C-alpha positions in Angstrom: 25.1 57.3 -20.8 24.3 53.6 -21.5 25.7 51.6 -24.4 22.9 50.6 -26.8 22.0 47.0 -25.7 19.2 44.6 -26.4 18.8 41.7 -24.0 16.3 38.9 -24.4 14.5 38.3 -21.1 13.0 34.8 -21.0 9.7 34.8 -19.1 8.8 31.1 -19.4 9.7 30.2 -15.8 9.9 33.5 -13.9 8.3 36.9 -14.0 10.3 39.7 -15.6 11.6 41.2 -12.3 13.0 37.8 -11.1 14.6 37.1 -14.5 16.2 40.5 -14.7 17.6 40.0 -11.2 18.9 36.6 -12.2 20.6 37.9 -15.3 22.1 40.8 -13.4 23.6 38.5 -10.8 25.0 36.1 -13.5 26.5 39.1 -15.4 28.2 40.3 -12.2 29.6 36.8 -11.6 30.8 36.4 -15.2 32.4 39.9 -15.1 34.8 38.8 -12.3 35.6 35.6 -14.1 36.2 37.2 -17.5 39.8 37.6 -18.6 39.3 39.4 -21.9 38.8 43.1 -21.8 36.3 43.0 -24.6 34.2 40.5 -22.7 34.3 42.7 -19.6 33.2 45.7 -21.7 30.2 43.8 -23.0 29.3 42.6 -19.6 29.7 46.1 -18.2 27.1 47.3 -20.7 24.7 44.5 -19.8 25.2 45.1 -16.0 24.5 48.8 -16.5 21.3 48.2 -18.4 20.0 45.5 -16.1 20.9 47.6 -13.0 19.1 50.6 -14.4 16.0 48.5 -15.2 16.0 47.1 -11.6 16.2 50.7 -10.2 13.7 52.4 -12.5 11.0 50.0 -13.8 7.7 49.6 -11.9 7.5 45.9 -12.0 4.1 45.6 -10.2 2.6 48.0 -12.8 4.2 46.0 -15.7 3.0 42.6 -14.4 -0.5 44.0 -13.9 -0.7 45.5 -17.3 1.0 42.9 -19.4 0.2 39.2 -18.7 3.3 38.0 -20.6 5.5 39.6 -18.0 4.1 37.6 -15.1 6.0 34.4 -16.2 4.9 31.1 -17.7 4.9 32.8 -21.1 6.6 32.0 -24.4 6.6 35.7 -25.4 9.8 37.2 -26.9 10.5 39.9 -24.2 13.4 42.3 -24.9 15.0 44.9 -22.6 16.8 47.6 -24.4 17.8 51.3 -24.2 16.9 53.9 -26.7 19.2 56.6 -28.2 18.8 58.8 -25.1 19.6 55.9 -22.7 16.0 55.4 -21.5 14.9 51.9 -20.6 12.5 50.2 -23.0 10.7 46.9 -23.2 9.2 45.0 -26.1 6.9 42.0 -26.2 7.0 40.0 -29.5 8.5 43.0 -31.2 6.0 45.6 -30.0 7.4 48.2 -27.7 5.3 48.6 -24.6 4.7 51.5 -22.2 7.1 51.5 -19.3 6.4 53.5 -16.2 9.3 54.6 -14.0 8.8 54.0 -10.3 10.5 57.3 -9.5 
């Protein structure tokens, strides 16, 4: 389904939702500028994971439950997919509970 990815999501300036949107938009832009097929393939995997996160994660719930996801945090936040393709998040290496909005 989704290639196994692990994307660092900086939350020092923006909340997790805003930063995932920013990363998604930058990846789309970079995809159309990329000339190398390997680079495009890597970008496709990132775009898929970020898009899936934007569609499935309940960002209001996540921000309410985890202070570090609200922004202005130095936490190491990672977005990744597990072996089954499910979206996962970790904060400082600890996987957190994610709730699908659907």
